[in-house]
Backbone as a ProteinNet text record, in pm:
[ID]
protein_1_A
[PRIMARY]
XXXXXXXXXXXXXXXXXXXXXXXXXXXXXXXXXXXXXXXXXXXXXXXXXXXXXXXXXXXXXXXXXXXXXXXXXXXXXXXXXXXXXXXXXXXXXXXXXXXXXXXXXXXXXXXXXXXXXXXXXXXXXXXXXXXXXXXXXXXXXXXXXXXXXXXXXXXXXXXXXXXXXXXXXXXXXXXXXXXXXXXXXXXXXXXXXXXXXXXXXXXXXXXXXXXXXXXXXXXX
[TERTIARY]
88.4	9.3	87.7	61.7	152.7	80.5	194.7	232.8	88.6	66.7	-65.3	-200.2	-155.9	-335.4	-305.5	-233.6	-245	-244.9	-226.6	-272.4	-425.5	-451.8	-565.9	-692	-652.4	-715.6	-707.4	-617.4	-585.5	-697.3	-694.5	-769.4	-951.2	-961.1	-1123.7	-1114.2	-1038.4	-1081.4	-1099.6	-1004.3	-1004.5	-1097.1	-1200.4	-1319.3	-1465.4	-1402.8	-1510.8	-1534	-1457.9	-1402.9	-1459.3	-1476.1	-1484.3	-1614.6	-1706.9	-1856.6	-1914.7	-1833.8	-1874.4	-1914.2	-1841.8	-1785	-1965.9	-1997.6	-2105.2	-2093.3	-2223.6	-2246.6	-2299.7	-2263.8	-2281.2	-2466	-2537.2	-2683	-2653	-2615.7	-2640.2	-2524.8	-2459.2	-2343.5	-2234.4	-2152.2	-2001.1	-1931.2	-1888.1	-1857.5	-1686.6	-1694.8	-1519.7	-1467.9	-1430.2	-1375.1	-1259.5	-1199.5	-1049.8	-1024.7	-972.1	-897.8	-772.2	-723.2	-637.8	-515.7	-627.5	-543.6	-458.1	-411.8	-334.2	-408.8	-454.6	-531.7	-708	-717.3	-822.8	-961.8	-964.7	-1075.5	-1112.2	-981.4	-959.1	-1017.6	-957.2	-1039.1	-1174.9	-1224.3	-1358.8	-1457	-1405.7	-1535.8	-1470.3	-1420.1	-1367.1	-1432.8	-1460.4	-1532	-1683.1	-1730	-1860.1	-1905.3	-1847.2	-1863.4	-1843.3	-1772.5	-1747.1	-1890	-1928.4	-2057.2	-2209.4	-2189.4	-2267.4	-2353.2	-2428.6	-2558.2	-2470.2	-2444.1	-2367.9	-2416.3	-2563.2	-2631	-2627.2	-2597	-2575.6	-2423.2	-2310.7	-2188.4	-2191.2	-2277.9	-2220.9	-2280.9	-2327.3	-2441.6	-2378.3	-2279.7	-2251.7	-2098.4	-2002.6	-1865.8	-1799.9	-1734.5	-1722.7	-1555.5	-1443.8	-1321.9	-1295.8	-1222.4	-1089.1	-981.6	-1004	-831.9	-770.7	-655	-584.6	-420.6	-436.1	-369	-322.4	-280.4	-247.6	-319.8	-335	-479.3	-468.5	-321.9	-320.6	-376.6	-426.1	-447.8	-567.1	-645.3	-744.8	-902.7	-931.4	-975.2	-913	-808	-723.7	-756.3	-712.1	-748.3	-879.3	-984.8	-1098.1	-1138.9	-1116.3	-1055.4	-984.6	-919.8	-818	-903.2	-979.7	-1018.7	-1169.2	-1216.4	-1363.2	-1346.3	-1230.2	-1216.9	-1295.7	-1302	-1368.6	-1518.2	-1542.9	-1651.6	-1740.3	-1724.6	-1803.9	-2008.7	-2003.7	-2131.1	-2176.4	-2126.1	-2186.1	-2092.4	-2010	-1907.7	-2011.3	-1941.6	-2027.5	-1866.2	-1816	-1728.1	-1745.2	-1659.8	-1701.1	-1476.4	-1455.6	-1324	-1410.7	-1316.4	-1312.7	-1181.8	-1216.2	-1100.6	-1123.5	-1025	-1032	-1023.6	-1061.3	-1005	-840.2	-806.5	-690.9	-598.8	-457.9	-392.7	-444	-532.3	-560.9	-597.7	-485.7	-524.6	-632.2	-638.1	-743.8	-856	-892.5	-1031.7	-1103.8	-1192.8	-1299.8	-1259.6	-1172	-1185.5	-1158.6	-1094	-1118.9	-1247.6	-1340.4	-1479.6	-1591	-1534	-1588.2	-1596.5	-1406.5	-1398.9	-1442.6	-1448.6	-1510.9	-1640.1	-1716.2	-1866.7	-1881.7	-1843.3	-1836.7	-1858.6	-1702.3	-1697.2	-1816	-1895.3	-1999.5	-1946.2	-1803.6	-1770.2	-1812.3	-1880.5	-1924.3	-1849.9	-1833.9	-1762.2	-1803.4	-1704.6	-1727	-1672.4	-1661.5	-1569	-1617.8	-1490.9	-1510.2	-1356.3	-1463.5	-1419.7	-1430.3	-1306.9	-1141.9	-1108.6	-1151.3	-1144.6	-1203.4	-1200	-1239.1	-1314	-1264.8	-1265.2	-1391.7	-1437.1	-1548.9	-1664.3	-1682.5	-1809.2	-1836.9	-1655.4	-1697.1	-1732.9	-1694.7	-1806.3	-1882.7	-1975.6	-2114.6	-2178.6	-2111.5	-2143.6	-2178.1	-2066.5	-2140.7	-2213	-2320.2	-2403.1	-2358.5	-2250.1	-2234.3	-2113.8	-2071	-1950.9	-1879.6	-1805.5	-1665.6	-1659.8	-1673.6	-1698.6	-1497.4	-1468.9	-1334.1	-1272.2	-1157.6	-1147.1	-994.6	-897.2	-779.9	-806.1	-732.6	-762.2	-663.6	-549.2	-485.3	-576.7	-678	-766.1	-843.7	-915.4	-1015.6	-1021.7	-874.7	-809.3	-781.8	-784.3	-689.8	-874.3	-939.1	-1110.3	-1182.2	-1136.5	-1224.1	-1165.6	-1006	-943.4	-993.3	-992.3	-1071.7	-1132.5	-1284.6	-1409.2	-1430.9	-1339.1	-1380.8	-1304.3	-1195.2	-1133.8	-1203.8	-1263.5	-1382.2	-1527.4	-1523	-1676.7	-1675.9	-1551.5	-1527.9	-1433.4	-1352.3	-1243.7	-1177.3	-1099.3	-972.7	-895.7	-786.5	-741.4	-758.9	-796.8	-795.8	-647.5	-696.6	-550	-643.9	-564.4	-623.6	-567.1	-498	-467.2	-579.4	-692	-750	-866.7	-849.7	-944.5	-1063.3	-1072.1	-1191	-1265.2	-1204.9	-1268	-1451.9	-1496	-1612.2	-1699.2	-1701.8	-1744.7	-1814.2	-1675.2	-1656.3	-1810.5	-1739.1	-1820.9	-2004	-1985.1	-2137.2	-2182.3	-2112.5	-2146.6	-2162.3	-2086.5	-2061.4	-2143	-2151	-2255.6	-2346.9	-2388	-2497.6	-2528.6	-2568.5	-2512.9	-2666.9	-2721.4	-2880.3	-2813.8	-2767.3	-2848.3	-2615.5	-2599.2	-2445.8	-2478.2	-2600.7	-2624.6	-2713.4	-2813.9	-2874.4	-2860.3	-2688.1	-2675.3	-2567.9	-2508.8	-2423.6	-2533.1	-2660.7	-2682	-2775.7	-2807.2	-2852.5	-2776.2	-2592.8	-2500.3	-2482.4	-2499	-2461.4	-2591.6	-2707.5	-2841.5	-2808.6	-2737.7	-2723.5	-2680.5	-2532.6	-2471.1	-2460.1	-2568.3	-2592.2	-2715.9	-2803.7	-2909.7	-2798.8	-2725.2	-2616.5	-2526.6	-2589.4	-2553.7	-2352.1	-2322.4	-2210.9	-2215.8	-2133.2	-2120.3	-2031.5	-1920	-1796.7	-1785.3	-1758	-1685.5	-1599.4	-1471.1	-1397.9	-1426.4	-1553.2	-1639.3	-1701.4	-1736.2	-1867.7	-1781.6	-1753.8	-1667.1	-1760.6	-1796.7	-1760.9	-1837.1	-1817.7	-1873.7	-1866.8	-1958.6	-1912.3	-2002.7	-2004.8	-2065	-2052.8	-1959.6	-1960.5	-2065.2	-2160.1	-2308.5	-2380.2	-2361	-2422.4	-2334.7	-2292.4	-2222.6	-2282	-2267.8	-2297.1	-2475.3	-2490	-2640.1	-2719.9	-2631.4	-2699	-2617.3	-2533.6	-2471.7	-2606.7	-2613.2	-2712.8	-2889.3	-2872.8	-2996.7	-3060.7	-2911.5	-2925.5	-2963.9	-2978.7	-2932.5	-3114.1	-3168.3	-3335.3	-3378.2	-3340.4	-3441.3	-3438.2	-3327.2	-3350.6	-3444.3	-3396.4	-3505.2	-3619.4	-3714.6	-3848.6	-3831.6
-89	10.5	130.9	233	367.3	441.4	525.2	611.9	695.1	746.9	820.7	750.2	647.5	592.8	516.2	546.9	480	683.7	781.2	929.1	923	925.4	912.3	808.6	665.2	626	655.5	747.1	774.3	887.7	911.8	1075.4	1054.2	933.1	909.7	832.6	760.1	690	813.2	908	1013.9	1077.4	1132.3	1164.2	1063.4	1012.1	873.4	895.5	889.2	893.4	965.7	1133.5	1220	1230.8	1156.7	1132.6	1098.9	934.1	885.2	893.4	1045.7	1021.6	1076.2	980.2	1066.7	1188.7	1281.7	1388	1411.3	1475	1519.9	1564.7	1479.2	1526.3	1681.9	1718.7	1859.5	1932.9	1914.1	2042.1	2030	2032.8	2045.4	2179.9	2203.7	2373.3	2360.3	2441.2	2497	2628.2	2609.2	2756	2776.7	2854.9	2906.9	3057	2989.8	3141.8	3205.2	3269.9	3340.3	3318.3	3227.9	3229.2	3082.5	3103.5	2952	2908	2946.2	2873.7	2910.1	3056	3069.5	3042.1	3082.9	3036.4	2846.4	2828.2	2663	2619.9	2687.1	2573.3	2627.3	2757.9	2768	2648.1	2683.1	2581.9	2466.9	2356.9	2251.1	2237	2316.8	2296.5	2337.3	2383.8	2402.9	2260.5	2217.2	2098.7	1987.9	1971.9	1862.5	1866.7	1997.4	2048.2	1966.9	1948.7	1957.5	1733.6	1744.1	1600.5	1504.9	1360.3	1276.3	1230.9	1310.3	1202.4	1374.2	1475.7	1574	1582.5	1501.4	1542.6	1442.9	1299.8	1243.8	1304.8	1370.8	1405.1	1509.6	1615.1	1781.7	1775.1	1845.1	1850.1	1979.3	2003	2124.4	2125.4	2166.6	2152.3	2278.8	2342.4	2446.7	2469.2	2518.9	2532.6	2632.6	2686.9	2800.9	2848.3	2963.6	2995	3195.5	3239.7	3373.5	3432.5	3570.1	3633.5	3685.7	3717.2	3711.5	3630.2	3464.4	3366.3	3297.8	3391.5	3348.1	3284.2	3378	3333	3240.2	3246.2	3152.2	3023.8	3024.3	2877.2	2823.3	2893.7	2835.1	2789.1	2840.8	2810.5	2707.2	2663.5	2547.5	2380.9	2465.6	2359	2296.6	2389.2	2369.5	2344.9	2322.9	2317.3	2197.1	2040.8	1958.4	1900.2	2002.5	1969.1	2102.1	2183	2315.7	2288.5	2209.7	2155.9	2146.2	2097.3	2070.2	2119.5	2180.5	2283.3	2416.8	2479.2	2576.9	2657.8	2747.4	2803.6	2931.9	2989.4	3055.7	3116.5	3228.8	3316.1	3323.8	3348.2	3410.4	3440.1	3606.9	3648.7	3845.4	3866	4024.4	4080	4228	4351.2	4373.4	4391.9	4379.7	4506.1	4490.3	4560.7	4495.8	4461.1	4461.4	4554.1	4605	4722.9	4716.3	4594.2	4577.1	4482.9	4538.6	4403.8	4450.4	4528.9	4591.3	4512.6	4502.5	4504.5	4302.2	4257.9	4070.8	4079.1	4110	4061.5	4088.3	4179.5	4240.9	4142.5	4097.9	3971.7	3836.4	3804.8	3717.4	3663	3787.2	3802.6	3777	3825.2	3860.2	3729.9	3622.4	3485.3	3380.5	3449	3330.3	3252.2	3309.7	3282.6	3343.6	3281.9	3358.4	3455.7	3555.2	3630.1	3585.5	3535.6	3591.2	3680.7	3781.3	3914.5	3965.9	4052.5	4068.8	4238.4	4310.3	4402.9	4496.8	4474.3	4504.3	4335.7	4253.5	4109.5	3986.4	3839.4	3753.8	3771.4	3798.2	3818.9	3908.1	4005.8	4056.5	3972.5	3932.8	3753.7	3672.2	3640.3	3584.9	3694.9	3787.9	3893	3863.1	3877.7	3849.5	3778.7	3681.3	3564.6	3600.5	3738.5	3779.1	3876.3	3911.6	4026.2	4145.7	4137.3	4269	4259.6	4378.6	4383.3	4526.9	4472.5	4577.6	4721.1	4835.8	4957.9	4964.5	4923.8	4916	4891.2	4993.7	5023.8	4912.6	4919.2	4862.7	4719.5	4597	4436.3	4393.5	4503.9	4414.9	4507.1	4585.7	4645.9	4557	4545.5	4436.4	4307.6	4253.5	4100.8	4099.5	4213.6	4249.1	4264.7	4333.1	4349.1	4212	4165.5	3977.4	3943.3	3882.7	3822.6	3828.1	3966.1	4019.7	3965.4	4007.1	3922.9	3809.9	3748.6	3553.6	3507	3553.6	3473.4	3494.7	3652.3	3737.8	3582.9	3571.5	3506.6	3331.7	3256.9	3162.3	3112.8	3195.1	3174.9	3085.3	3084.8	3051.2	3160.9	3131.4	3275.1	3239.4	3345.3	3348.2	3250.8	3160.1	3168.6	3133.4	3161.5	3168	3029.2	2962	2817.5	2749.3	2794.3	2693	2626.2	2473.9	2393	2403.9	2463.4	2424	2538.1	2666.5	2755.8	2803.1	2730.8	2685.1	2644.5	2568	2482.1	2584	2637.6	2762.7	2846.5	2924.8	2987	2958.1	2824.9	2785.7	2771.6	2751.4	2682.4	2792	2945.9	3057.3	3156	3106	3234.9	3227.4	3295.6	3269.3	3271.1	3194.2	3189.1	3247.2	3221.1	3301.5	3394.1	3463.9	3630	3659.2	3611.9	3665.8	3671.2	3560.6	3597.4	3756.1	3721.3	3848.1	3976.8	3987.4	4120.3	4145.2	4046.2	4087.3	4121.6	4041.3	4102.3	4238.3	4257.1	4440.6	4479.6	4457.2	4592.1	4563.4	4470.2	4488.9	4618.8	4505.3	4641.3	4772.6	4814.4	4923.4	5025.4	4923.8	5003.4	5039.9	4905.1	4999.8	5111	5097.4	5226.5	5310.8	5306.2	5438.2	5484.7	5447.3	5481.5	5435.4	5350.2	5229.6	5154.2	5183.8	5100.6	4963.4	4988.7	4929.6	4884.6	4726.9	4650.7	4722.2	4798.3	4872.6	5001.9	5040.6	5153.6	5089.7	4970.9	4873.5	4852.6	4925.7	4842.8	4892.7	4818.7	4684.3	4639.1	4530.2	4467	4274.9	4228.3	4077.6	4004.4	3947.4	3884	3752.3	3668.4	3556.2	3449.3	3546.6	3489.9	3457.2	3477.7	3423.5	3297.7	3250	3154.9	3047.8	3120.4	3045.4	2966.5	3094.2	3101.4	2975.4	2977.7	2869.8	2787.1	2681.7	2568.9	2485.9	2656.7	2553.2	2569.9	2632.5	2621.5	2477.6	2418.7	2271.3	2179.8	2222.7	2126.3	2134	2241.9	2309.7	2220.6	2204.9	2163	2023.1	1979.8	1796.4	1809.1	1861.3	1786.8	1818.3	1936.8	1915.6	1847.9
38.6	-5.9	-22.7	-67.7	-47.6	17.5	58.3	149.8	174.6	9.8	9.4	18.5	10.5	25.5	163.7	245.9	390.5	438.3	414.2	489	451.9	304.6	305.7	409.4	393.3	487.7	646.6	687.8	813.1	824.4	730.1	766.6	711.6	628.1	657	789.1	800.2	982.1	1076.8	1066.9	1195.1	1201.8	1026.7	998.9	1075.9	1042.5	1076.3	1251.9	1329.7	1440	1525.5	1453.6	1510.8	1433.7	1375.8	1319.3	1401.9	1463.4	1566.3	1702.9	1707.3	1896.7	1952.8	2073.8	2083.1	2116.5	2112.1	2165.4	2317.9	2403.4	2535.7	2532.4	2527.8	2612.7	2583.3	2698.9	2785.8	2700.8	2648.9	2601.6	2616.7	2516.4	2501.1	2545.7	2645	2668.4	2668.9	2578.7	2575.5	2629.7	2741.2	2822.9	2827.6	2721.8	2703.7	2756.9	2887.8	3005.4	2930.2	3002	2969.8	3113.2	3211.7	3352.4	3430.7	3478.3	3527.4	3627.9	3671.3	3789.7	3836.3	3826.2	3860.3	3847.4	3697.7	3608.8	3593.1	3573.6	3601.5	3722.2	3841.6	3965.7	3983.7	3982.6	3897.7	3873.3	3725.4	3666.1	3699.3	3744.8	3750.2	3889	3950.9	4033.3	4071.5	3950.5	3947.8	3847.5	3753.5	3707.2	3830.8	3938.2	3990.1	4062.9	4072.2	4206.5	4178.4	3964.8	3924.3	3995.1	3976.5	4027.5	3926.3	3929.2	3882.2	3720.7	3774	3602.4	3533.3	3579.2	3475.2	3393.7	3536.4	3492.1	3376.1	3361	3219.8	3049.4	3142.6	3017	2968.2	3064.3	2984.4	3047.6	2917.3	2975.3	2950.5	3057.7	3067.5	3049.3	2935.7	2934.8	2902.1	3044.1	3079.1	2981.8	2918.7	2856	2855.4	2920.6	2941	2786.6	2775.2	2677.2	2683.2	2626.9	2605	2578	2637.3	2603.8	2481.2	2384.3	2236.4	2203.2	2187	2171.6	2174	2258.9	2312.7	2213.3	2090.1	1972.7	1920	1827.6	1728.9	1862.9	1933.1	2068.9	2054.4	2047.7	1995.7	1898.4	1781.5	1610.8	1621.9	1703.3	1649.9	1732.5	1844.4	1889.2	1824.3	1793	1784.4	1570.3	1512	1380.8	1357.4	1361.8	1355.4	1450.1	1548.2	1611.1	1630.1	1610.5	1626.2	1604.6	1554.8	1497.2	1714	1752.5	1907.5	2012.6	1974.3	2098	2148.6	2240.1	2273.5	2323.8	2242.3	2295.8	2351.9	2447.6	2562.9	2579.2	2516.1	2628.9	2785.6	2816.6	2975.7	3035.9	3061.2	3055.7	3144.8	3179.3	3262	3191.6	3210.8	3188.3	3239.3	3329.5	3405.7	3341.9	3252.4	3144.3	3048	3002.1	2851.3	2770.1	2690.5	2623.6	2511.3	2480.1	2309.9	2378.9	2510.7	2594.1	2511	2448.7	2376.2	2230.2	2201.8	2056.4	2069.2	2196.7	2147	2187.1	2277.1	2288.1	2139.9	2108.2	1990.5	1827.7	1853.9	1731.7	1756.3	1895	1957.7	1923	1915.7	1945.8	1804.6	1678.1	1531.3	1518.4	1540	1507.1	1565.2	1668.8	1743.2	1856.5	1902.1	2061.4	2171.5	2281.5	2378	2489.8	2555.7	2603.5	2764.7	2869.8	2961.7	3061	3058.3	3066.4	3185.7	3278.9	3435.6	3407.8	3480.5	3493	3636.9	3652.5	3638.8	3647.6	3724.4	3722.8	3768.1	3734.9	3768.3	3908.2	4028.6	4184.8	4152.7	4074.9	4135	4083.8	4030.9	4018.4	4124.5	4142	4292.1	4428.3	4392	4537	4527	4400.8	4421.1	4458.6	4527.9	4563.7	4739	4764.7	4927	4891.9	4791.4	4818.4	4774.6	4704.1	4667.2	4530.4	4467.2	4373.6	4392.8	4460.3	4516.9	4424.2	4445.9	4329.5	4307.5	4273	4258	4099.3	4045.8	3873.7	3904	4003.5	3970.2	3994.8	3910.2	3968.7	4080.1	4123.2	4238.3	4365.8	4333.2	4487.7	4449.4	4368.5	4385.7	4405.1	4392.4	4451.1	4576	4664.5	4805.9	4849.6	4789.4	4825.6	4893.7	4808.5	4752.5	4878.6	4864.4	4953.2	5148.9	5159.8	5243.5	5311.6	5204.4	5217.4	5260.6	5145.7	5162.7	5248.4	5349.9	5447.5	5569.5	5582	5680.1	5673.5	5544.1	5549.5	5517	5512.1	5503.3	5605.6	5657.4	5749.2	5652.8	5528.7	5517.8	5398.5	5392.7	5268.3	5176.7	5099	4918.4	4867.9	4758.5	4677.8	4543	4458.6	4321.4	4269.8	4338.7	4270.3	4369.2	4498.5	4573.1	4543.8	4481.3	4471.2	4532.8	4604.5	4655.9	4674.9	4601.3	4566.4	4547.9	4432.8	4443.5	4560.2	4576	4673.1	4782.2	4833.3	4924.2	4945.1	4786.6	4770.1	4741.2	4757.3	4739	4879.6	4956.2	5078.7	5204	5150.4	5244.4	5156.6	5030.2	4962.4	4920.2	4826.8	4744.7	4583.7	4500.3	4386.4	4276.5	4345.1	4315.8	4288	4420.8	4459.2	4351.4	4307.7	4264.1	4142	4116.7	3882.3	3947.4	4030.4	4017.2	4010.6	4109.3	4145.7	4015.2	3943.3	3842.7	3702.1	3645.5	3614.2	3609.7	3717.5	3732.5	3720.7	3760.6	3700.3	3597.7	3514.7	3393.3	3316.3	3369.9	3246.7	3380.1	3447.6	3480.3	3388.3	3366.6	3325.9	3182.3	3118.9	2973.7	2996.4	3062.4	3142.6	3108.9	3185.6	3153.4	3084.1	2989.5	2868.4	2773.8	2849.8	2858.1	2714.2	2683.3	2534.9	2502.4	2587.1	2599.5	2692.6	2739.6	2838.2	2924.2	2875.2	2959.7	3045.2	2994.9	3028	3121.9	3174.7	3259.7	3386.8	3478.1	3619.7	3731.8	3860.9	3849.6	3738.7	3662.1	3572.1	3527.7	3460.1	3451.1	3403.5	3270.8	3224.6	3238.5	3355.2	3325.4	3399.2	3491.5	3503	3407	3281.9	3175.3	3156.9	3128.8	3114.4	3238.3	3382.1	3506	3534.6	3478.5	3480.3	3363.5	3246.8	3149.8	3172.4	3248.6	3288.8	3403.7	3477.7	3628.8	3602.2	3440.4	3429	3339.6	3258.9	3235.9	3344	3477.7	3593.6	3596.7	3611.3	3668.7	3522.1	3428.2	3281.1	3313.4	3387.8	3379.2	3495.8	3615.1	3706.1	3689.9	3571.2	3572.7	3490.3
[MASK]
++++++++++++++++++++++++++++++++++++++++++++++++++++++++++++++++++++++++++++++++++++++++++++++++++++++++++++++++++++++++++++++++++++++++++++++++++++++++++++++++++++++++++++++++++++++++++++++++++++++++++++++++++++++++++++

């Protein structure tokens, strides 16, 4: 058998394998983030917190890359499975100069965005009933860390794999979603059109609400 023919057979086998792959009944969420720990720990915790029957039917895959590569990474990973993957990028304003442009480009390509301004901690802050009015990422992290320790009795660490469980135990996820949604709507009402202008604000609540909504649908 010629090498070229072997290559063609390998390609067909690969396509058949992908086509024959079992599609998760409740969705395959690809979450691409630019951090090394925080978002991964949070979303891994969310996945593990779902009922076992939901975990078997819903995939949450968290992938890390550099900020400038967020959209490209989504393209690469959905190239052969775009028909059932639900791509999201999750990142912070922090010091990202082209923050608004990345969001605009992603949405144009059908990639959903869970952005936070100034940082992801502003979303977790909402679990405890409010969103701190801060502009700088370092200050946001500092204030959240103080509040987190006061509420849970544990020091905050970005690499803490128990972060999600503690937020659920000592905070209120439903209230966090409501607070974040109200803050976003208030920013829009105030005439802000760019995410970089909306602070404190986050759209991570949309992703969490969507995933948790699958659980409620299943119960119904």
